[in-house]
N, CA, C and O atoms as CSV, one atom per row, in Angstrom:
chain,resi,resn,atom,element,x,y,z
A,1,MET,N,N,0.811,-1.200,0.000
A,1,MET,CA,C,0.000,0.000,0.000
A,1,MET,C,C,0.854,1.262,0.000
A,1,MET,O,O,0.334,2.373,-0.106
A,2,LYS,N,N,2.163,1.085,0.119
A,2,LYS,CA,C,3.044,2.241,0.114
A,2,LYS,C,C,2.983,2.980,-1.219
A,2,LYS,O,O,3.103,4.204,-1.261
A,3,PHE,N,N,2.796,2.234,-2.308
A,3,PHE,CA,C,2.771,2.866,-3.619
A,3,PHE,C,C,1.573,3.803,-3.778
A,3,PHE,O,O,1.621,4.732,-4.584
A,4,LEU,N,N,0.497,3.570,-3.016
A,4,LEU,CA,C,-0.648,4.477,-3.086
A,4,LEU,C,C,-0.286,5.868,-2.577
A,4,LEU,O,O,-0.719,6.873,-3.141
A,5,ASN,N,N,0.506,5.924,-1.513
A,5,ASN,CA,C,0.930,7.216,-0.998
A,5,ASN,C,C,2.061,7.811,-1.829
A,5,ASN,O,O,2.134,9.027,-2.006
A,6,ASP,N,N,2.944,6.951,-2.339
A,6,ASP,CA,C,4.066,7.448,-3.135
A,6,ASP,C,C,3.604,8.053,-4.455
A,6,ASP,O,O,4.168,9.049,-4.907
A,7,GLY,N,N,2.604,7.474,-5.069
A,7,GLY,CA,C,2.141,7.941,-6.368
A,7,GLY,C,C,1.273,9.178,-6.313
A,7,GLY,O,O,0.780,9.629,-7.347
A,8,GLY,N,N,1.077,9.730,-5.153
A,8,GLY,CA,C,0.210,10.892,-4.996
A,8,GLY,C,C,-1.147,10.449,-4.488
A,8,GLY,O,O,-1.944,9.907,-5.254
A,9,PRO,N,N,-1.426,10.666,-3.217
A,9,PRO,CA,C,-2.662,10.142,-2.612
A,9,PRO,C,C,-3.938,10.583,-3.333
A,9,PRO,O,O,-4.877,9.797,-3.458
A,10,LEU,N,N,-3.980,11.813,-3.802
A,10,LEU,CA,C,-5.190,12.290,-4.472
A,10,LEU,C,C,-5.510,11.432,-5.689
A,10,LEU,O,O,-6.654,11.020,-5.881
A,11,PHE,N,N,-4.519,11.169,-6.491
A,11,PHE,CA,C,-4.755,10.395,-7.705
A,11,PHE,C,C,-4.884,8.902,-7.408
A,11,PHE,O,O,-5.773,8.239,-7.943
A,12,MET,N,N,-4.022,8.383,-6.577
A,12,MET,CA,C,-4.005,6.934,-6.360
A,12,MET,C,C,-5.253,6.455,-5.614
A,12,MET,O,O,-5.826,5.428,-5.977
A,13,TYR,N,N,-5.681,7.179,-4.585
A,13,TYR,CA,C,-6.870,6.748,-3.853
A,13,TYR,C,C,-8.138,6.970,-4.676
A,13,TYR,O,O,-9.105,6.220,-4.543
A,14,SER,N,N,-8.136,7.999,-5.525
A,14,SER,CA,C,-9.273,8.186,-6.436
A,14,SER,C,C,-9.351,7.034,-7.429
A,14,SER,O,O,-10.433,6.526,-7.723
A,15,LEU,N,N,-8.193,6.629,-7.943
A,15,LEU,CA,C,-8.159,5.494,-8.862
A,15,LEU,C,C,-8.591,4.205,-8.159
A,15,LEU,O,O,-9.275,3.370,-8.752
A,16,LEU,N,N,-8.192,4.045,-6.900
A,16,LEU,CA,C,-8.601,2.868,-6.138
A,16,LEU,C,C,-10.119,2.834,-5.958
A,16,LEU,O,O,-10.735,1.774,-6.062
A,17,LEU,N,N,-10.710,3.978,-5.693
A,17,LEU,CA,C,-12.165,4.066,-5.569
A,17,LEU,C,C,-12.839,3.705,-6.896
A,17,LEU,O,O,-13.844,2.994,-6.912
A,18,LEU,N,N,-12.286,4.194,-7.996
A,18,LEU,CA,C,-12.851,3.861,-9.302
A,18,LEU,C,C,-12.693,2.377,-9.626
A,18,LEU,O,O,-13.552,1.787,-10.281
A,19,LEU,N,N,-11.597,1.778,-9.168
A,19,LEU,CA,C,-11.418,0.332,-9.332
A,19,LEU,C,C,-12.532,-0.417,-8.596
A,19,LEU,O,O,-13.095,-1.376,-9.124
A,20,ALA,N,N,-12.842,0.022,-7.385
A,20,ALA,CA,C,-13.912,-0.618,-6.617
A,20,ALA,C,C,-15.257,-0.477,-7.333
A,20,ALA,O,O,-16.053,-1.416,-7.334
A,21,VAL,N,N,-15.517,0.670,-7.935
A,21,VAL,CA,C,-16.766,0.877,-8.674
A,21,VAL,C,C,-16.828,-0.051,-9.881
A,21,VAL,O,O,-17.867,-0.650,-10.158
A,22,ILE,N,N,-15.712,-0.168,-10.599
A,22,ILE,CA,C,-15.689,-1.052,-11.771
A,22,ILE,C,C,-15.908,-2.506,-11.366
A,22,ILE,O,O,-16.675,-3.223,-12.008
A,23,VAL,N,N,-15.241,-2.935,-10.314
A,23,VAL,CA,C,-15.411,-4.320,-9.853
A,23,VAL,C,C,-16.863,-4.555,-9.435
A,23,VAL,O,O,-17.436,-5.596,-9.755
A,24,PHE,N,N,-17.461,-3.601,-8.726
A,24,PHE,CA,C,-18.866,-3.716,-8.328
A,24,PHE,C,C,-19.771,-3.844,-9.552
A,24,PHE,O,O,-20.653,-4.702,-9.591
A,25,LEU,N,N,-19.549,-2.987,-10.554
A,25,LEU,CA,C,-20.383,-3.034,-11.757
A,25,LEU,C,C,-20.185,-4.330,-12.541
A,25,LEU,O,O,-21.139,-4.886,-13.083
A,26,LEU,N,N,-18.942,-4.806,-12.597
A,26,LEU,CA,C,-18.697,-6.072,-13.288
A,26,LEU,C,C,-19.383,-7.232,-12.586
A,26,LEU,O,O,-19.955,-8.102,-13.243
A,27,ILE,N,N,-19.335,-7.254,-11.266
A,27,ILE,CA,C,-20.019,-8.303,-10.510
A,27,ILE,C,C,-21.526,-8.217,-10.739
A,27,ILE,O,O,-22.195,-9.235,-10.910
A,28,LYS,N,N,-22.048,-6.997,-10.738
A,28,LYS,CA,C,-23.481,-6.796,-10.975
A,28,LYS,C,C,-23.890,-7.306,-12.355
A,28,LYS,O,O,-24.932,-7.944,-12.501
A,29,VAL,N,N,-23.067,-7.024,-13.365
A,29,VAL,CA,C,-23.368,-7.469,-14.726
A,29,VAL,C,C,-23.300,-8.991,-14.820
A,29,VAL,O,O,-24.154,-9.608,-15.457
A,30,PHE,N,N,-22.290,-9.606,-14.192
A,30,PHE,CA,C,-22.161,-11.061,-14.252
A,30,PHE,C,C,-23.288,-11.761,-13.499
A,30,PHE,O,O,-23.764,-12.808,-13.935
A,31,ILE,N,N,-23.719,-11.194,-12.372
A,31,ILE,CA,C,-24.789,-11.816,-11.592
A,31,ILE,C,C,-26.125,-11.719,-12.321
A,31,ILE,O,O,-26.891,-12.682,-12.351
A,32,SER,N,N,-26.402,-10.553,-12.909
A,32,SER,CA,C,-27.693,-10.377,-13.588
A,32,SER,C,C,-27.772,-11.176,-14.886
A,32,SER,O,O,-28.865,-11.531,-15.328
A,33,LYS,N,N,-26.627,-11.462,-15.500
A,33,LYS,CA,C,-26.531,-12.255,-16.734
A,33,LYS,C,C,-27.381,-11.699,-17.866
A,33,LYS,O,O,-27.749,-12.431,-18.785
A,34,THR,N,N,-27.692,-10.423,-17.807
A,34,THR,CA,C,-28.395,-9.779,-18.919
A,34,THR,C,C,-27.522,-8.639,-19.424
A,34,THR,O,O,-26.803,-7.992,-18.662
A,35,THR,N,N,-27.604,-8.417,-20.707
A,35,THR,CA,C,-26.822,-7.342,-21.300
A,35,THR,C,C,-27.512,-6.022,-21.016
A,35,THR,O,O,-28.606,-5.756,-21.514
A,36,SER,N,N,-26.867,-5.212,-20.219
A,36,SER,CA,C,-27.384,-3.885,-19.926
A,36,SER,C,C,-26.463,-2.869,-20.597
A,36,SER,O,O,-25.332,-2.669,-20.155
A,37,PRO,N,N,-26.942,-2.231,-21.657
A,37,PRO,CA,C,-26.087,-1.264,-22.345
A,37,PRO,C,C,-25.609,-0.140,-21.428
A,37,PRO,O,O,-24.504,0.381,-21.583
A,38,LYS,N,N,-26.460,0.219,-20.472
A,38,LYS,CA,C,-26.084,1.287,-19.552
A,38,LYS,C,C,-24.890,0.858,-18.688
A,38,LYS,O,O,-23.943,1.625,-18.516
A,39,SER,N,N,-24.934,-0.346,-18.155
A,39,SER,CA,C,-23.840,-0.823,-17.299
A,39,SER,C,C,-22.552,-1.008,-18.091
A,39,SER,O,O,-21.481,-0.611,-17.632
A,40,THR,N,N,-22.646,-1.606,-19.273
A,40,THR,CA,C,-21.434,-1.816,-20.059
A,40,THR,C,C,-20.839,-0.496,-20.528
A,40,THR,O,O,-19.617,-0.347,-20.560
A,41,GLN,N,N,-21.678,0.457,-20.890
A,41,GLN,CA,C,-21.177,1.772,-21.286
A,41,GLN,C,C,-20.537,2.485,-20.101
A,41,GLN,O,O,-19.526,3.169,-20.254
A,42,LEU,N,N,-21.129,2.322,-18.918
A,42,LEU,CA,C,-20.562,2.933,-17.713
A,42,LEU,C,C,-19.207,2.323,-17.375
A,42,LEU,O,O,-18.279,3.043,-17.006
A,43,ILE,N,N,-19.087,1.019,-17.495
A,43,ILE,CA,C,-17.798,0.362,-17.237
A,43,ILE,C,C,-16.761,0.841,-18.249
A,43,ILE,O,O,-15.621,1.124,-17.882
A,44,ASN,N,N,-17.151,0.934,-19.516
A,44,ASN,CA,C,-16.242,1.446,-20.542
A,44,ASN,C,C,-15.799,2.871,-20.240
A,44,ASN,O,O,-14.615,3.194,-20.336
A,45,SER,N,N,-16.741,3.711,-19.878
A,45,SER,CA,C,-16.427,5.120,-19.627
A,45,SER,C,C,-15.534,5.293,-18.400
A,45,SER,O,O,-14.569,6.057,-18.434
A,46,ILE,N,N,-15.852,4.594,-17.329
A,46,ILE,CA,C,-15.039,4.699,-16.112
A,46,ILE,C,C,-13.641,4.140,-16.369
A,46,ILE,O,O,-12.654,4.704,-15.897
A,47,GLY,N,N,-13.551,3.030,-17.117
A,47,GLY,CA,C,-12.252,2.462,-17.446
A,47,GLY,C,C,-11.389,3.433,-18.230
A,47,GLY,O,O,-10.203,3.586,-17.937
A,48,LEU,N,N,-11.970,4.089,-19.218
A,48,LEU,CA,C,-11.222,5.070,-20.000
A,48,LEU,C,C,-10.862,6.284,-19.144
A,48,LEU,O,O,-9.776,6.847,-19.286
A,49,PHE,N,N,-11.764,6.683,-18.264
A,49,PHE,CA,C,-11.475,7.812,-17.376
A,49,PHE,C,C,-10.292,7.501,-16.468
A,49,PHE,O,O,-9.455,8.372,-16.232
A,50,THR,N,N,-10.205,6.268,-15.951
A,50,THR,CA,C,-9.077,5.929,-15.074
A,50,THR,C,C,-7.754,6.011,-15.820
A,50,THR,O,O,-6.737,6.416,-15.258
A,51,LEU,N,N,-7.775,5.624,-17.087
A,51,LEU,CA,C,-6.561,5.713,-17.894
A,51,LEU,C,C,-6.109,7.169,-18.034
A,51,LEU,O,O,-4.941,7.485,-17.810
A,52,THR,N,N,-7.030,8.040,-18.402
A,52,THR,CA,C,-6.666,9.450,-18.586
A,52,THR,C,C,-6.362,10.135,-17.259
A,52,THR,O,O,-5.504,11.016,-17.201
A,53,PHE,N,N,-7.051,9.741,-16.199
A,53,PHE,CA,C,-6.802,10.330,-14.886
A,53,PHE,C,C,-5.417,9.945,-14.373
A,53,PHE,O,O,-4.739,10.758,-13.746
A,54,GLY,N,N,-4.997,8.712,-14.636
A,54,GLY,CA,C,-3.653,8.279,-14.261
A,54,GLY,C,C,-2.583,9.048,-15.012
A,54,GLY,O,O,-1.568,9.433,-14.432
A,55,ILE,N,N,-2.806,9.277,-16.310
A,55,ILE,CA,C,-1.852,10.060,-17.097
A,55,ILE,C,C,-1.806,11.499,-16.597
A,55,ILE,O,O,-0.733,12.099,-16.521
A,56,LEU,N,N,-2.960,12.051,-16.257
A,56,LEU,CA,C,-2.986,13.400,-15.692
A,56,LEU,C,C,-2.193,13.467,-14.390
A,56,LEU,O,O,-1.479,14.441,-14.148
A,57,GLY,N,N,-2.315,12.440,-13.552
A,57,GLY,CA,C,-1.540,12.387,-12.311
A,57,GLY,C,C,-0.049,12.396,-12.570
A,57,GLY,O,O,0.707,13.056,-11.857
A,58,GLN,N,N,0.377,11.663,-13.588
A,58,GLN,CA,C,1.803,11.649,-13.927
A,58,GLN,C,C,2.259,13.007,-14.427
A,58,GLN,O,O,3.322,13.482,-14.029
A,59,ILE,N,N,1.491,13.633,-15.278
A,59,ILE,CA,C,1.886,14.933,-15.829
A,59,ILE,C,C,1.982,15.980,-14.731
A,59,ILE,O,O,2.930,16.764,-14.705
A,60,ILE,N,N,1.020,16.000,-13.833
A,60,ILE,CA,C,1.072,16.969,-12.730
A,60,ILE,C,C,2.268,16.688,-11.833
A,60,ILE,O,O,2.941,17.617,-11.387
A,61,GLY,N,N,2.540,15.405,-11.563
A,61,GLY,CA,C,3.714,15.056,-10.763
A,61,GLY,C,C,5.010,15.469,-11.430
A,61,GLY,O,O,5.914,15.980,-10.769
A,62,LEU,N,N,5.109,15.253,-12.726
A,62,LEU,CA,C,6.315,15.655,-13.448
A,62,LEU,C,C,6.485,17.169,-13.475
A,62,LEU,O,O,7.599,17.671,-13.329
A,63,LEU,N,N,5.394,17.894,-13.659
A,63,LEU,CA,C,5.482,19.357,-13.653
A,63,LEU,C,C,5.972,19.889,-12.309
A,63,LEU,O,O,6.804,20.796,-12.265
A,64,SER,N,N,5.467,19.336,-11.232
A,64,SER,CA,C,5.928,19.796,-9.913
A,64,SER,C,C,7.382,19.394,-9.676
A,64,SER,O,O,8.136,20.150,-9.062
A,65,ALA,N,N,7.788,18.208,-10.156
A,65,ALA,CA,C,9.183,17.785,-10.008
A,65,ALA,C,C,10.113,18.668,-10.839
A,65,ALA,O,O,11.194,19.032,-10.378
A,66,PHE,N,N,9.703,19.010,-12.049
A,66,PHE,CA,C,10.541,19.860,-12.884
A,66,PHE,C,C,10.671,21.263,-12.309
A,66,PHE,O,O,11.733,21.878,-12.406
A,67,SER,N,N,9.603,21.769,-11.713
A,67,SER,CA,C,9.707,23.105,-11.110
A,67,SER,C,C,10.631,23.071,-9.890
A,67,SER,O,O,11.335,24.045,-9.624
A,68,TYR,N,N,10.637,21.961,-9.148
A,68,TYR,CA,C,11.561,21.817,-8.021
A,68,TYR,C,C,12.994,21.710,-8.523
A,68,TYR,O,O,13.899,22.317,-7.951
A,69,MET,N,N,13.208,20.938,-9.596
A,69,MET,CA,C,14.560,20.773,-10.139
A,69,MET,C,C,15.096,22.072,-10.720
A,69,MET,O,O,16.306,22.299,-10.746
A,70,GLN,N,N,14.199,22.912,-11.181
A,70,GLN,CA,C,14.611,24.198,-11.739
A,70,GLN,C,C,15.184,25.109,-10.651
A,70,GLN,O,O,16.056,25.934,-10.924
A,71,GLN,N,N,14.703,24.962,-9.441
A,71,GLN,CA,C,15.130,25.816,-8.337
A,71,GLN,C,C,16.298,25.239,-7.569
A,71,GLN,O,O,17.074,25.992,-6.980
A,72,THR,N,N,16.448,23.927,-7.556
A,72,THR,CA,C,17.439,23.264,-6.715
A,72,THR,C,C,18.217,22.244,-7.544
A,72,THR,O,O,17.616,21.493,-8.312
A,73,PRO,N,N,19.545,22.203,-7.403
A,73,PRO,CA,C,20.290,21.148,-8.103
A,73,PRO,C,C,19.960,19.776,-7.505
A,73,PRO,O,O,19.888,19.619,-6.286
A,74,VAL,N,N,19.763,18.790,-8.381
A,74,VAL,CA,C,19.347,17.473,-7.941
A,74,VAL,C,C,20.253,16.417,-8.580
A,74,VAL,O,O,20.688,16.573,-9.721
A,75,SER,N,N,20.533,15.341,-7.837
A,75,SER,CA,C,21.373,14.265,-8.365
A,75,SER,C,C,20.584,13.382,-9.323
A,75,SER,O,O,19.354,13.425,-9.356
A,76,GLN,N,N,21.301,12.586,-10.094
A,76,GLN,CA,C,20.651,11.683,-11.043
A,76,GLN,C,C,19.813,10.620,-10.332
A,76,GLN,O,O,18.779,10.197,-10.847
A,77,GLN,N,N,20.255,10.194,-9.160
A,77,GLN,CA,C,19.501,9.181,-8.420
A,77,GLN,C,C,18.138,9.722,-7.990
A,77,GLN,O,O,17.139,9.005,-8.032
A,78,VAL,N,N,18.103,10.978,-7.580
A,78,VAL,CA,C,16.833,11.583,-7.164
A,78,VAL,C,C,15.915,11.741,-8.372
A,78,VAL,O,O,14.709,11.515,-8.275
A,79,ILE,N,N,16.483,12.127,-9.498
A,79,ILE,CA,C,15.681,12.263,-10.719
A,79,ILE,C,C,15.104,10.907,-11.122
A,79,ILE,O,O,13.924,10.810,-11.458
A,80,ALA,N,N,15.928,9.863,-11.089
A,80,ALA,CA,C,15.454,8.523,-11.459
A,80,ALA,C,C,14.354,8.049,-10.514
A,80,ALA,O,O,13.354,7.481,-10.952
A,81,ALA,N,N,14.543,8.284,-9.222
A,81,ALA,CA,C,13.513,7.878,-8.254
A,81,ALA,C,C,12.221,8.651,-8.473
A,81,ALA,O,O,11.132,8.084,-8.371
A,82,GLY,N,N,12.333,9.927,-8.770
A,82,GLY,CA,C,11.144,10.739,-9.033
A,82,GLY,C,C,10.413,10.307,-10.288
A,82,GLY,O,O,9.183,10.279,-10.316
A,83,LEU,N,N,11.165,9.970,-11.328
A,83,LEU,CA,C,10.527,9.484,-12.555
A,83,LEU,C,C,9.820,8.160,-12.318
A,83,LEU,O,O,8.726,7.936,-12.837
A,84,LYS,N,N,10.437,7.285,-11.539
A,84,LYS,CA,C,9.809,5.998,-11.225
A,84,LYS,C,C,8.490,6.218,-10.499
A,84,LYS,O,O,7.481,5.599,-10.835
A,85,ILE,N,N,8.498,7.091,-9.515
A,85,ILE,CA,C,7.288,7.357,-8.731
A,85,ILE,C,C,6.221,8.033,-9.588
A,85,ILE,O,O,5.028,7.806,-9.388
A,86,SER,N,N,6.644,8.860,-10.540
A,86,SER,CA,C,5.662,9.560,-11.374
A,86,SER,C,C,4.874,8.595,-12.258
A,86,SER,O,O,3.787,8.936,-12.725
A,87,PHE,N,N,5.408,7.396,-12.493
A,87,PHE,CA,C,4.707,6.425,-13.323
A,87,PHE,C,C,3.649,5.638,-12.549
A,87,PHE,O,O,2.828,4.970,-13.178
A,88,TYR,N,N,3.631,5.684,-11.250
A,88,TYR,CA,C,2.659,4.911,-10.464
A,88,TYR,C,C,1.210,5.182,-10.862
A,88,TYR,O,O,0.475,4.230,-11.123
A,89,PRO,N,N,0.762,6.460,-10.919
A,89,PRO,CA,C,-0.642,6.672,-11.290
A,89,PRO,C,C,-0.965,6.198,-12.707
A,89,PRO,O,O,-2.056,5.687,-12.960
A,90,THR,N,N,-0.026,6.366,-13.620
A,90,THR,CA,C,-0.269,5.931,-14.995
A,90,THR,C,C,-0.400,4.419,-15.072
A,90,THR,O,O,-1.319,3.904,-15.710
A,91,VAL,N,N,0.505,3.713,-14.432
A,91,VAL,CA,C,0.464,2.247,-14.455
A,91,VAL,C,C,-0.802,1.741,-13.761
A,91,VAL,O,O,-1.430,0.792,-14.231
A,92,PHE,N,N,-1.174,2.367,-12.652
A,92,PHE,CA,C,-2.381,1.952,-11.941
A,92,PHE,C,C,-3.622,2.226,-12.791
A,92,PHE,O,O,-4.545,1.411,-12.822
A,93,GLY,N,N,-3.648,3.368,-13.479
A,93,GLY,CA,C,-4.758,3.678,-14.372
A,93,GLY,C,C,-4.854,2.697,-15.523
A,93,GLY,O,O,-5.952,2.280,-15.890
A,94,ILE,N,N,-3.709,2.316,-16.105
A,94,ILE,CA,C,-3.698,1.330,-17.186
A,94,ILE,C,C,-4.181,-0.021,-16.667
A,94,ILE,O,O,-4.946,-0.712,-17.339
A,95,PHE,N,N,-3.734,-0.395,-15.471
A,95,PHE,CA,C,-4.153,-1.654,-14.857
A,95,PHE,C,C,-5.672,-1.699,-14.680
A,95,PHE,O,O,-6.306,-2.704,-15.001
A,96,ILE,N,N,-6.249,-0.621,-14.175
A,96,ILE,CA,C,-7.702,-0.567,-13.974
A,96,ILE,C,C,-8.426,-0.601,-15.320
A,96,ILE,O,O,-9.451,-1.267,-15.461
A,97,PHE,N,N,-7.891,0.118,-16.307
A,97,PHE,CA,C,-8.472,0.112,-17.646
A,97,PHE,C,C,-8.499,-1.305,-18.213
A,97,PHE,O,O,-9.499,-1.731,-18.790
A,98,LEU,N,N,-7.393,-2.031,-18.044
A,98,LEU,CA,C,-7.328,-3.405,-18.541
A,98,LEU,C,C,-8.318,-4.315,-17.812
A,98,LEU,O,O,-8.925,-5.189,-18.431
A,99,ILE,N,N,-8.481,-4.118,-16.511
A,99,ILE,CA,C,-9.459,-4.910,-15.754
A,99,ILE,C,C,-10.864,-4.665,-16.301
A,99,ILE,O,O,-11.636,-5.606,-16.483
A,100,SER,N,N,-11.193,-3.404,-16.561
A,100,SER,CA,C,-12.534,-3.103,-17.083
A,100,SER,C,C,-12.738,-3.738,-18.448
A,100,SER,O,O,-13.797,-4.304,-18.716
A,101,LYS,N,N,-11.740,-3.650,-19.310
A,101,LYS,CA,C,-11.871,-4.232,-20.648
A,101,LYS,C,C,-11.914,-5.761,-20.600
A,101,LYS,O,O,-12.736,-6.376,-21.280
A,102,LEU,N,N,-11.045,-6.372,-19.811
A,102,LEU,CA,C,-11.048,-7.836,-19.703
A,102,LEU,C,C,-12.343,-8.343,-19.088
A,102,LEU,O,O,-12.848,-9.393,-19.485
A,103,GLY,N,N,-12.888,-7.603,-18.117
A,103,GLY,CA,C,-14.170,-7.984,-17.529
A,103,GLY,C,C,-15.290,-7.952,-18.545
A,103,GLY,O,O,-16.130,-8.851,-18.584
A,104,LEU,N,N,-15.304,-6.909,-19.374
A,104,LEU,CA,C,-16.343,-6.830,-20.407
A,104,LEU,C,C,-16.145,-7.887,-21.486
A,104,LEU,O,O,-17.120,-8.422,-22.014
A,105,ILE,N,N,-14.902,-8.190,-21.816
A,105,ILE,CA,C,-14.640,-9.256,-22.789
A,105,ILE,C,C,-15.124,-10.592,-22.239
A,105,ILE,O,O,-15.757,-11.366,-22.956
A,106,ALA,N,N,-14.832,-10.863,-20.975
A,106,ALA,CA,C,-15.279,-12.113,-20.357
A,106,ALA,C,C,-16.801,-12.183,-20.317
A,106,ALA,O,O,-17.378,-13.243,-20.562
A,107,PHE,N,N,-17.456,-11.069,-20.012
A,107,PHE,CA,C,-18.919,-11.055,-19.978
A,107,PHE,C,C,-19.490,-11.308,-21.372
A,107,PHE,O,O,-20.425,-12.094,-21.523
A,108,THR,N,N,-18.939,-10.653,-22.384
A,108,THR,CA,C,-19.406,-10.849,-23.754
A,108,THR,C,C,-19.200,-12.287,-24.191
A,108,THR,O,O,-20.065,-12.873,-24.843
A,109,TRP,N,N,-18.069,-12.851,-23.838
A,109,TRP,CA,C,-17.771,-14.238,-24.187
A,109,TRP,C,C,-18.754,-15.189,-23.511
A,109,TRP,O,O,-19.226,-16.141,-24.132
A,110,SER,N,N,-19.065,-14.932,-22.236
A,110,SER,CA,C,-20.017,-15.797,-21.528
A,110,SER,C,C,-21.419,-15.662,-22.114
A,110,SER,O,O,-22.174,-16.634,-22.128
A,111,GLN,N,N,-21.776,-14.487,-22.593
A,111,GLN,CA,C,-23.086,-14.291,-23.213
A,111,GLN,C,C,-23.191,-15.079,-24.519
A,111,GLN,O,O,-24.235,-15.666,-24.800
A,112,LYS,N,N,-22.138,-15.098,-25.308
A,112,LYS,CA,C,-22.174,-15.838,-26.579
A,112,LYS,C,C,-22.253,-17.339,-26.317
A,112,LYS,O,O,-22.918,-18.063,-27.058
A,113,ASP,N,N,-21.580,-17.811,-25.270
A,113,ASP,CA,C,-21.656,-19.237,-24.947
A,113,ASP,C,C,-23.064,-19.622,-24.529
A,113,ASP,O,O,-23.555,-20.679,-24.923
A,114,GLU,N,N,-23.725,-18.778,-23.733
A,114,GLU,CA,C,-25.082,-19.072,-23.294
A,114,GLU,C,C,-26.071,-18.986,-24.453
A,114,GLU,O,O,-27.047,-19.735,-24.482
A,115,ALA,N,N,-25.837,-18.090,-25.403
A,115,ALA,CA,C,-26.724,-17.955,-26.557
A,115,ALA,C,C,-26.610,-19.183,-27.472
A,115,ALA,O,O,-27.595,-19.606,-28.077
A,116,SER,N,N,-25.416,-19.743,-27.565
A,116,SER,CA,C,-25.254,-20.927,-28.418
A,116,SER,C,C,-25.857,-22.179,-27.788
A,116,SER,O,O,-26.206,-23.117,-28.505
A,117,LYS,N,N,-25.989,-22.214,-26.448
A,117,LYS,CA,C,-26.581,-23.367,-25.768
A,117,LYS,C,C,-28.090,-23.416,-25.976
A,117,LYS,O,O,-28.691,-24.490,-25.947
A,118,SER,N,N,-28.697,-22.259,-26.185
A,118,SER,CA,C,-30.158,-22.211,-26.319
A,118,SER,C,C,-30.636,-22.700,-27.651
A,118,SER,O,O,-31.840,-22.717,-27.907
């Protein structure tokens, strides 16, 4: 859980909340076993939002790091560590995006299997 604080609590905990919403919606869709365009569109939209929100977190982190480096001389090790940390929100956003897409793919696949059984 250290990476949640390292990657910027505002972005990382917001992304974690969105992950919980996506998982809830995916479970709801799988349990109901009916195609709800509203739910699938919502999962798609939230998944894409997490991707862009993670990238926004990285850009804001990099901008603040560059403004600090402009004022103070910094070693290469500090720059490398800062760049590594700046990727946390982006990677977490991509991870959540992939979960949303894989969940919808699995749901679509299960729907086609059930349709062929009938």
